[in-house]
Each structure stands twice: as structure tokens, then as C-alpha cells.
C-alpha positions as CSV (number, residue, x, y, z in Angstrom):
1,M,53.3,-33.1,43.0
2,L,50.0,-31.6,41.7
3,K,49.4,-29.9,45.1
4,L,52.9,-28.4,45.0
5,R,52.5,-27.1,41.4
6,S,49.1,-25.6,42.4
7,E,50.7,-23.8,45.3
8,F,53.6,-22.5,43.1
9,T,51.0,-21.2,40.6
10,R,49.1,-19.4,43.4
11,L,52.2,-17.8,44.7
12,A,53.4,-16.8,41.3
13,R,50.1,-15.1,40.5
14,K,50.2,-13.3,43.8
15,F,53.4,-11.5,42.9
16,M,52.5,-10.9,39.3
17,P,52.3,-7.3,38.2
18,T,48.8,-5.9,37.8
19,I,47.3,-5.0,34.4
20,E,47.8,-1.4,35.1
21,E,51.5,-1.9,36.0
22,L,52.0,-3.9,32.8
23,R,50.3,-1.1,30.8
24,Q,52.5,1.5,32.4
25,T,55.6,-0.5,31.5
26,R,54.5,-0.6,27.9
27,I,53.8,3.1,27.8
28,E,57.4,3.6,28.9
29,K,58.5,1.5,26.0
30,L,56.3,3.6,23.7
31,K,58.2,6.7,24.9
32,K,61.5,5.0,24.0
33,L,60.2,4.5,20.5
34,K,59.2,8.1,20.2
35,N,62.5,9.3,21.7
36,A,64.3,7.3,19.1
37,G,62.3,9.0,16.4
38,I,60.5,5.8,15.4
39,L,56.8,5.7,14.7
40,A,54.9,3.4,17.0
41,Y,51.9,3.3,14.7
42,P,53.0,3.8,11.1
43,A,50.3,3.7,8.4
44,K,52.3,1.7,5.8
45,T,54.0,-1.7,5.8
46,K,56.2,-3.1,3.0
47,R,54.8,-6.6,3.5
48,T,55.3,-8.7,0.4
49,H,53.6,-11.9,1.4
50,S,51.0,-13.1,3.9
51,V,52.1,-15.9,6.3
52,A,49.9,-18.3,4.4
53,E,51.6,-17.4,1.1
54,V,55.0,-17.8,2.6
55,L,54.2,-21.3,4.0
56,E,52.5,-22.3,0.7
57,N,55.5,-21.2,-1.4
58,F,58.2,-21.9,1.1
59,K,60.4,-24.1,-1.0
60,K,60.5,-21.6,-3.9
61,L,61.0,-18.6,-1.6
62,S,63.7,-20.2,0.5
63,G,65.8,-21.2,-2.5
64,G,65.8,-24.6,-4.0
65,I,67.8,-26.3,-6.8
66,L,66.2,-24.2,-9.5
67,S,65.4,-21.1,-7.6
68,K,67.2,-18.4,-5.7
69,K,66.6,-17.5,-2.0
70,K,64.4,-14.4,-1.9
71,T,64.0,-11.7,0.7
72,V,60.5,-11.6,2.0
73,V,58.6,-9.1,4.3
74,I,55.9,-10.4,6.6
75,A,53.8,-8.6,9.1
76,G,51.7,-9.8,12.0
77,R,51.2,-10.0,15.8
78,I,53.8,-11.4,18.1
79,M,52.1,-14.3,19.8
80,A,55.1,-15.8,21.6
81,Q,58.7,-14.7,22.4
82,R,61.5,-16.9,23.8
83,G,65.2,-16.1,24.1
84,H,68.2,-18.4,23.4
85,G,71.6,-16.8,23.9
86,G,72.1,-14.1,21.3
87,A,68.9,-15.0,19.5
88,T,65.2,-14.5,20.2
89,F,62.5,-16.7,18.6
90,L,59.1,-15.2,17.8
91,D,55.7,-16.7,16.7
92,I,54.2,-14.3,14.2
93,N,50.5,-14.6,13.3
94,D,48.8,-12.4,10.7
95,G,45.4,-14.0,10.6
96,T,46.2,-16.2,7.7
97,G,48.7,-18.4,9.6
98,K,51.6,-18.6,12.0
99,I,55.3,-18.7,11.3
100,Q,58.4,-18.7,13.4
101,A,60.8,-15.7,13.2
102,I,64.3,-15.4,14.6
103,I,66.0,-12.2,15.7
104,K,69.8,-12.5,16.0
105,T,72.7,-10.4,17.2
106,D,75.0,-11.3,14.3
107,K,72.4,-10.1,11.8
108,L,71.1,-7.0,13.5
109,G,74.1,-6.0,15.6
110,E,74.2,-5.7,19.4
111,K,72.4,-2.3,19.4
112,G,69.6,-3.4,17.0
113,Y,69.1,-6.6,18.8
114,Q,69.0,-5.0,22.2
115,F,66.6,-2.3,21.0
116,F,64.2,-5.0,19.9
117,L,64.3,-6.6,23.4
118,D,63.9,-3.3,25.1
119,V,60.7,-2.1,23.3
120,F,58.9,-5.1,21.6
121,D,56.4,-7.3,23.5
122,I,54.0,-10.1,22.9
123,A,50.9,-8.7,21.3
124,D,52.8,-6.0,19.3
125,F,52.3,-6.0,15.5
126,V,55.7,-6.2,13.8
127,E,57.1,-6.2,10.3
128,I,60.0,-8.7,9.7
129,K,62.2,-8.5,6.6
130,G,64.5,-11.5,6.0
131,T,65.1,-14.9,4.3
132,L,63.6,-18.3,4.9
133,F,65.2,-21.5,6.2
134,I,64.2,-24.6,8.1
135,T,65.6,-25.2,11.5
136,K,67.3,-28.5,12.7
137,R,63.9,-29.3,14.3
138,G,62.2,-28.9,11.0
139,E,60.5,-25.6,11.7
140,K,59.9,-23.2,8.8
141,T,61.4,-19.9,9.9
142,I,62.2,-16.4,8.7
143,E,65.5,-15.0,9.8
144,A,65.3,-11.2,10.3
145,D,67.6,-8.8,8.5
146,D,65.5,-5.9,9.7
147,Y,62.3,-5.3,11.7
148,K,59.8,-2.5,12.2
149,M,57.1,-1.7,14.8
150,L,53.7,-1.6,13.2
151,S,51.5,-1.2,16.3
152,K,52.6,-1.1,20.0
153,A,50.1,-2.9,22.1
154,L,49.6,-1.2,25.5
155,L,47.7,-4.2,27.1
156,P,49.0,-7.8,27.2
157,L,47.1,-10.7,25.7
158,P,45.4,-13.2,28.1
159,E,47.5,-16.2,29.3
160,K,48.3,-18.4,26.3
161,W,47.1,-21.6,27.9
162,H,44.0,-20.3,29.6
163,G,42.7,-17.4,27.5
164,I,39.5,-15.9,28.9
165,Q,37.6,-18.2,31.1
166,D,34.5,-16.2,32.0
167,V,31.8,-16.7,29.4
168,E,30.4,-13.1,29.6
169,E,33.9,-11.7,29.3
170,K,34.6,-13.9,26.3
171,L,31.6,-12.4,24.5
172,R,32.4,-8.9,25.7
173,K,36.0,-9.1,24.5
174,R,35.3,-11.3,21.5
175,Y,38.4,-10.0,19.7
176,L,40.6,-11.7,22.3
177,D,38.5,-14.9,22.3
178,I,39.0,-15.1,18.5
179,I,42.8,-14.8,18.9
180,F,43.0,-17.8,21.2
181,N,40.1,-20.0,20.0
182,P,40.4,-21.0,16.3
183,E,36.9,-22.6,16.5
184,V,35.4,-19.1,17.1
185,K,37.2,-17.8,14.0
186,E,35.9,-20.8,12.1
187,M,32.4,-20.1,13.2
188,I,32.6,-16.5,12.0
189,Q,33.8,-17.8,8.6
190,K,31.0,-20.4,8.4
191,R,28.5,-17.7,9.3
192,A,29.7,-15.7,6.3
193,M,29.5,-18.8,4.1
194,F,26.0,-19.5,5.4
195,W,24.5,-16.2,4.4
196,G,26.7,-16.1,1.2
197,A,25.3,-19.5,0.2
198,M,21.7,-18.3,0.8
199,R,22.3,-15.2,-1.3
200,E,23.9,-17.3,-4.0
201,F,21.0,-19.7,-4.1
202,L,18.4,-17.0,-4.4
203,L,20.3,-15.1,-7.0
204,E,20.6,-18.3,-9.1
205,K,16.8,-18.6,-8.8
206,K,16.5,-15.1,-10.3
207,F,15.5,-13.3,-7.1
208,L,16.4,-9.6,-6.9
209,E,18.1,-8.4,-3.8
210,V,16.5,-5.3,-2.3
211,E,16.8,-3.0,0.7
212,T,13.8,-1.8,2.7
213,P,13.4,0.7,5.6
214,V,14.7,-0.2,9.0
215,L,12.8,2.7,10.6
216,E,9.0,2.4,10.2
217,T,6.1,4.5,11.4
218,T,4.0,1.3,11.7
219,P,6.0,-1.9,12.5
220,G,4.4,-4.8,10.7
221,G,5.0,-8.2,9.2
222,A,5.3,-10.1,12.4
223,D,3.8,-10.7,15.9
224,A,6.4,-9.0,18.1
225,R,7.1,-6.1,20.4
226,P,9.2,-3.3,18.7
227,F,11.8,-0.9,19.8
228,K,10.6,2.6,19.8
229,T,12.6,5.8,19.2
230,H,12.1,9.4,18.2
231,H,13.0,10.9,14.8
232,N,14.2,14.4,15.6
233,A,14.2,15.9,12.1
234,L,10.6,14.9,11.5
235,D,9.6,15.2,15.1
236,M,7.8,11.9,15.3
237,D,8.1,8.5,16.9
238,V,9.4,5.6,14.8
239,Y,10.0,1.9,15.3
240,L,12.9,-0.4,14.4
241,R,11.5,-3.0,12.1
242,I,10.4,-6.4,13.4
243,S,10.5,-8.1,10.0
244,T,12.9,-7.8,7.1
245,G,10.7,-5.8,4.9
246,E,7.7,-8.1,4.6
247,L,5.1,-5.4,3.9
248,W,7.6,-3.4,1.8
249,Q,8.5,-6.4,-0.3
250,K,4.8,-7.2,-0.9
251,K,4.4,-3.6,-2.1
252,L,7.1,-4.5,-4.6
253,M,5.0,-7.4,-5.7
254,V,2.2,-4.9,-6.3
255,A,4.7,-2.8,-8.3
256,G,5.3,-5.7,-10.6
257,F,8.5,-7.2,-9.4
258,E,8.3,-11.0,-9.6
259,K,10.9,-12.2,-7.1
260,T,12.7,-10.2,-4.3
261,F,14.7,-10.9,-1.2
262,E,16.5,-9.1,1.6
263,I,19.1,-10.2,4.1
264,G,19.4,-7.7,6.9
265,R,19.0,-6.9,10.6
266,Q,15.7,-6.8,12.4
267,F,14.9,-6.0,16.0
268,R,12.4,-7.4,18.6
269,N,12.2,-5.9,22.1
270,E,11.6,-9.3,23.8
271,G,13.4,-11.9,26.0
272,I,16.8,-13.4,25.6
273,D,17.4,-17.1,25.6
274,S,19.3,-19.7,23.5
275,E,16.9,-19.2,20.6
276,H,16.0,-15.5,20.8
277,L,17.8,-12.3,20.6
278,Q,16.7,-8.7,20.1
279,D,19.0,-7.8,17.2
280,Y,19.7,-10.4,14.6
281,T,20.0,-11.2,10.9
282,Q,17.0,-12.4,8.9
283,M,16.4,-13.3,5.2
284,E,12.9,-12.8,3.7
285,C,12.0,-13.5,0.1
286,Y,8.8,-13.2,-1.9
287,S,7.9,-14.9,-5.2
288,A,4.9,-13.8,-7.3
289,Y,2.7,-16.5,-9.0
290,T,3.7,-19.0,-6.3
291,D,1.8,-20.6,-3.5
292,Y,2.9,-22.1,-0.1
293,E,3.3,-25.6,-1.5
294,Q,5.7,-24.4,-4.1
295,G,7.3,-22.4,-1.3
296,M,8.0,-25.6,0.7
297,E,9.7,-27.1,-2.3
298,L,11.9,-24.0,-2.7
299,V,12.8,-23.9,1.0
300,E,13.7,-27.6,1.3
301,E,16.0,-27.2,-1.7
302,M,17.5,-24.0,-0.3
303,Y,18.2,-25.5,3.2
304,K,20.1,-28.4,1.6
305,Y,22.1,-26.1,-0.6
306,V,23.1,-23.8,2.2
307,A,23.9,-26.6,4.6
308,K,26.1,-28.4,2.1
309,K,27.9,-25.2,1.1
310,A,28.5,-23.9,4.6
311,F,29.0,-27.1,6.5
312,G,29.8,-29.7,3.9
313,T,27.1,-32.1,5.2
314,L,23.3,-32.6,5.5
315,K,23.6,-34.6,8.8
316,F,23.7,-32.7,12.1
317,N,23.5,-33.4,15.8
318,I,21.4,-30.6,17.3
319,R,20.5,-30.5,20.9
320,G,20.4,-34.3,21.2
321,F,18.4,-34.8,18.0
322,E,20.0,-36.5,15.0
323,V,18.8,-34.4,12.0
324,D,19.3,-35.5,8.4
325,L,18.3,-32.8,5.9
326,G,18.7,-35.3,3.1
327,K,15.9,-37.5,4.3
328,K,12.2,-37.2,3.3
329,W,10.8,-34.0,4.9
330,E,7.6,-34.7,6.9
331,K,4.3,-32.7,7.1
332,Y,3.0,-32.1,10.6
333,D,-0.7,-31.2,11.0
334,F,-1.1,-28.4,13.6
335,N,-4.2,-29.7,15.4
336,S,-3.2,-33.4,15.3
337,T,0.2,-32.7,16.7
338,I,-1.1,-30.7,19.6
339,S,-3.7,-33.3,20.3
340,K,-1.1,-36.1,20.2
341,Y,1.1,-34.5,22.9
342,T,-1.5,-32.7,25.0
343,G,-4.8,-34.3,24.4
344,V,-6.3,-30.9,23.5
345,N,-8.5,-30.4,20.4
346,I,-7.9,-26.8,19.7
347,E,-10.9,-26.5,17.4
348,E,-13.2,-27.3,20.3
349,A,-11.4,-26.3,23.5
350,S,-12.1,-23.0,25.2
351,L,-9.5,-20.6,26.6
352,S,-10.1,-21.7,30.2
353,E,-9.8,-25.4,29.2
354,I,-6.5,-24.7,27.4
355,E,-5.2,-22.6,30.4
356,K,-5.9,-25.6,32.7
357,V,-3.8,-27.8,30.5
358,L,-1.0,-25.3,30.4
359,Q,-0.9,-25.2,34.1
360,K,-1.1,-29.0,34.4
361,L,1.9,-29.3,32.0
362,K,3.7,-26.6,34.0
363,I,4.1,-24.4,31.0
364,E,5.0,-20.8,31.9
365,Y,3.2,-18.1,30.0
366,D,2.7,-14.3,30.1
367,R,-0.8,-13.5,31.5
368,N,-0.7,-9.9,30.2
369,G,-3.1,-9.7,27.2
370,F,-3.5,-13.5,27.4
371,N,-6.0,-14.7,24.8
372,I,-6.9,-17.9,22.8
373,T,-4.2,-17.2,20.2
374,R,-1.5,-17.0,22.8
375,A,-2.9,-20.0,24.6
376,I,-2.7,-22.2,21.5
377,D,0.7,-20.8,20.6
378,N,2.1,-21.8,24.1
379,L,0.6,-25.3,23.6
380,W,2.3,-25.7,20.3
381,K,5.7,-24.5,21.6
382,Y,5.4,-27.3,24.2
383,C,4.7,-29.9,21.5
384,R,7.3,-28.9,19.0
385,K,10.1,-29.8,21.4
386,N,9.4,-33.4,20.7
387,I,9.8,-33.2,16.9
388,P,13.2,-33.8,15.4
389,G,12.4,-32.9,11.8
390,P,13.1,-32.0,9.2
391,G,9.6,-31.2,8.2
392,F,6.9,-28.6,7.8
393,L,4.1,-27.6,10.2
394,I,0.9,-27.0,8.2
395,N,-2.8,-26.4,8.7
396,V,-2.5,-23.6,11.2
397,P,-5.8,-21.8,12.4
398,I,-6.5,-18.4,10.9
399,I,-6.3,-16.7,14.3
400,M,-2.6,-17.6,14.4
401,E,-1.7,-15.8,11.2
402,P,-3.2,-12.4,10.1
403,L,-1.1,-12.2,6.9
404,A,-1.7,-15.6,5.3
405,K,-4.2,-16.6,2.7
406,R,-7.1,-18.9,3.8
407,M,-7.3,-22.5,2.8
408,E,-9.8,-22.7,0.0
409,K,-11.3,-26.0,1.3
410,N,-11.3,-24.9,4.9
411,P,-11.4,-21.1,5.5
412,K,-10.7,-21.6,9.2
413,L,-7.1,-22.6,8.4
414,V,-4.4,-20.7,6.5
415,Q,-1.8,-21.7,3.8
416,R,1.1,-21.4,6.1
417,F,4.2,-23.6,6.7
418,Q,7.0,-23.6,9.2
419,V,10.2,-25.5,9.1
420,I,10.7,-27.7,12.1
421,L,14.2,-28.8,13.1
422,A,15.4,-30.2,16.4
423,G,12.3,-29.2,18.3
424,S,12.2,-25.6,17.1
425,E,10.9,-23.4,14.3
426,M,13.5,-22.6,11.6
427,G,11.6,-20.4,9.2
428,K,8.1,-19.5,8.2
429,G,6.3,-18.9,5.0
430,Y,2.8,-18.7,3.5
431,S,0.6,-17.9,0.6
432,E,0.4,-14.2,1.2
433,L,-3.0,-12.7,1.8
434,N,-3.8,-10.4,-1.2
435,D,-7.5,-9.8,-0.5
436,P,-7.5,-6.2,0.8
437,I,-10.9,-6.5,2.5
438,D,-10.0,-9.7,4.3
439,Q,-6.6,-8.1,5.3
440,A,-8.3,-5.0,6.6
441,E,-10.7,-7.1,8.7
442,R,-7.8,-9.2,10.2
443,F,-5.8,-6.1,11.0
444,T,-8.9,-4.8,12.8
445,E,-9.1,-7.9,14.9
446,Q,-5.4,-7.7,15.6
447,Q,-5.8,-4.1,16.8
448,K,-8.5,-5.2,19.2
449,L,-6.1,-7.7,20.7
450,R,-3.5,-5.0,21.1
451,D,-6.0,-2.7,22.7
452,A,-6.8,-5.5,25.1
453,G,-3.1,-5.8,26.2
454,D,-1.5,-8.2,23.7
455,A,1.7,-6.3,22.9
456,E,2.7,-8.8,20.1
457,A,-0.5,-8.4,18.1
458,Q,-0.1,-6.5,14.8
459,R,-1.1,-2.9,14.2
460,Y,-3.5,-1.8,11.6
461,D,-1.4,-0.7,8.5
462,K,-3.7,1.4,6.3
463,D,-0.9,2.1,3.8
464,F,-0.4,-1.6,3.2
465,V,-4.1,-2.2,2.8
466,E,-4.3,0.6,0.3
467,A,-1.4,-1.0,-1.7
468,L,-3.3,-4.3,-1.8
469,E,-6.3,-2.4,-3.2
470,H,-4.2,-1.7,-6.2
471,G,-3.8,-5.4,-6.7
472,M,-1.1,-7.9,-5.7
473,P,-0.6,-11.2,-7.6
474,P,-0.7,-14.6,-5.8
475,T,2.6,-14.6,-3.9
476,C,4.5,-16.8,-1.5
477,G,6.7,-15.3,1.1
478,F,9.3,-16.9,3.4
479,G,11.6,-15.8,6.2
480,V,14.4,-17.4,8.2
481,S,16.7,-16.0,10.8
482,E,20.2,-16.7,12.0
483,R,18.6,-19.2,14.5
484,L,19.0,-21.7,11.7
485,F,22.7,-21.1,11.6
486,A,23.0,-21.4,15.4
487,F,21.1,-24.7,15.4
488,L,23.3,-26.1,12.6
489,M,26.3,-25.1,14.8
490,D,24.5,-26.6,17.8
491,K,25.2,-23.5,19.8
492,P,23.1,-20.7,21.5
493,M,22.3,-17.8,19.2
494,R,24.3,-15.3,21.2
495,D,27.4,-17.4,20.9
496,C,27.0,-17.4,17.1
497,Q,26.9,-13.6,16.8
498,I,30.3,-12.0,16.2
499,F,29.6,-9.1,18.7
500,P,26.4,-9.8,20.6
501,L,24.8,-7.0,22.6
502,M,26.2,-7.0,26.2
503,K,25.2,-5.1,29.2
504,P,27.9,-2.6,30.1
505,K,30.1,-3.3,33.1
506,Q,29.2,-1.4,36.2
């Protein structure tokens, strides 16, 4: 039986019209509408209720013991159409919900009913005016007294039961994927709740939301390769920012603002994988008169708040790890953790010794501009995969962080922390370096690394150093990207963007 059904499906698809043929048929129907003097794409609708409102107030609107049956007008996309004698049943979806509609000859007349059949298709947007009733099968339905075309679709929707199967095509035509996959729509709604909750938390903590430049003459605030473009009006090269206003927000600390934050897009011209994209949303916040230990307390509270608001839980299954944000957050010492998983003491090991370990562990790394900083970073990325979290990585060497304040008891380390969840980094913060002489020296060392081929090393930013020379109070800064949202969803980052960047079809 299955073999017979499969053969029938194959033959049916063989004789199915092509997309272009279906499009041409719909264009002919569009001409019928125009010839009849009917707008195919009117600007206005007389909709009185959303589908959700109709379903929620169905008893009252359909007429009960104490209420009179009311005429309602709904609008939405035709998702299904099935004929039965002199009647046609429709499934109408307006984005808030789905309801059944019925078009009948005895209500619309033979001419009106036939015109509907002649020009309306699945995927069209339609307005239905009528009254509500419940069918013998118990289905809430609107019976049409009148109808109106709102938007003629020239292309059909994918097959109802199969949708779009190709992963790349799903992302390329996300609007169609959303129509047929409620979980994608739910993800988009959760994404909005995620960033909304983070904004709400920071505003409650008296942070001021700010906007800082996306185009910069010197990209700073992170170790990353920027996108470069040309500013025609000023005739100069500029860069898309690689951090969400880190150096700008610290200038606001110099200016006397106590707490600021920004949620916006940032851009890094690097590789794509499940944890990395080139164009993504990041939040960065800065708090004066605060150090990294207080920053860890704030971040732990914020993550719990956001997770509870957006997901309704603090417990997650992420990439095989059971993560409970409600448990005690651990502290992971940088050197001890690397030593535990690789046997390397990074305080004593040379570059060549670390490189041998990287090769032994079969860790791939970029040899262009390779140096001790990149070597240690690759070791750490290998180790972090074993840590479920939640917790904070601390005691990082100064060579790993050019913008963080030194530890007072051990100047070789910096006051930096990183959130670790499910084997990955989910945000970074530190006591900001506010010593202008120390900052200038570290920028100089970073520039040497760039000159030696390290494309991710930071540039010397003399304007920022000058700002620090005017005095910046003790400050803690923190940044987290949408990687956190993707991990809490347990999905790749690209799947969690609404419209990810896609390579055009050839």
C-alpha cells in the first residue's frame, strides 16, 4: 500500500503545473478583478475584530440568551479552501488565530458565489463580513454575507503538510517558514521578550539607554576583524562597529553619567558557525563606582530575571548540558582550568610548548599572526567545552584583555569575568581600565600585534586615551550578545535570527 501511494504521489507531482504556470493563472484572475472594477490591493479594510477577539468573545458576538447576534468583519489570509455543494469552507488566519468561514450560494447569490470561486485562491488576503455560528461538528464559524479582496497573492504557498524542506530555503524565505511553523513564530516572540526583559531590568536598575555611533574611524572595544567601507561625503574610510559602543559609553562615564546601556547591532567580519555571526544584536552596559565583583552580582541577577521572563524557567537543556541558572554560580580560575584539562601551566609555558599541545589535542587554529595570546585563547576554548556552568571565568592574564583593570594583588592578571554556560562564553565584563598611561601602553602593545599580522588585535585609539586623561571614575562594563538567547533556545545562532544574512541564489 505504501509503495502504491508513493508511486501515485510521484505521478501526481509529475503532472502538477509549474510555479510559473500557477503564477500566470493567478495573473489572469487578477485581470478579472480589474475588469470587474474591483481593487485587488485596496488600502483600507472595515475589519471590526481580530480572529483572536472573535474567538475570545464568540458567545457574546454569536448571540446568546442575553445578547443579540452581531455582524462582524474579519480579515486574513486564506490558508485552506474546500467545496461542499453550494458552499465553500475557508480557513482564515490573520496572525492572531485561525477561524473557519463559509461562503454560500443562498447568502451571496449564484453570481457572487461563482465570482469568489473564479478569482480567490489559497494565500489571498480576504475580508469576510458576516455572523457567527457553531457547526454541527462544533466548529466556530463565520457565515459570509459579503466578501472583499484585500491582496491577491500571485504565488501559492508551499504544500500544507510539507512546507519548505530545504534548510537554506527556509531561512531565505523565512516569511513562508513562519506561516507553516508556529515554533518559529514563537521563537521570534520569545526573542522580543528576551531583549525586552533585559531592557526592563536595566531601566529598573536606573540605567540610561543611549545610542552610540555604528560607523567609526577607529573600531575599538573588542578583539575582532571589522567591516570596512568608504564614507563618500567625508571622503574617508570608516568601519562598522565591533562593540556596542564600549569606548563611547566609557566617554559618557567621563562626562558624568553614572549608568548607561545600549542594545543594538554590531558587526564582525569573521567566520560563521553555530555560535558566531557577522551581524547580530548585543547589549553593553556601564556602571560607574562599580567593580567587576559587583558586576558579577548584577549579571547573575539579570540572567535569572531575563530567563524567567522570556522562558518561564531557570532550567534548560543546552547542547547536552543540564543548566540550572537558579543553582549556585561557580568561579573558574583561568590558569587552573586550563591546567586541569590540558596539563599546561600558561604562566610558565612558551609559545612553542603551547603550540605542541594544540597540535597534540588536534585543535585547529589560524597561523596568521599567531602569538602567545592567540595560543592561550585557543587552549581555553578547548577547555571551556567541558564546563556546564552556570559560572564565571576569572583571573585572566593581562595579555588577554587590553581594556580591563589590573588585579591589585597580582598585576599580571585583570579584573575580568566571563559567563560560562553549556561549554561556551555567554557575556564578558570587567573593571574598566581608567589609567590613561596604562591604557596607552596596552594599546601600543596591541598595535604591535596588529602590525605583526594579528588582525583581531585592537588599534591604538588616541581619542579614547585623551578622554581618559580627563578622568573616568571606577567603572564596571559588561556585554552579552544574542548567543545567550540562541543557547537558551538550544538552537544555532543563525536559526534564532528573524532574517539571517544569506548568500544570494546564483
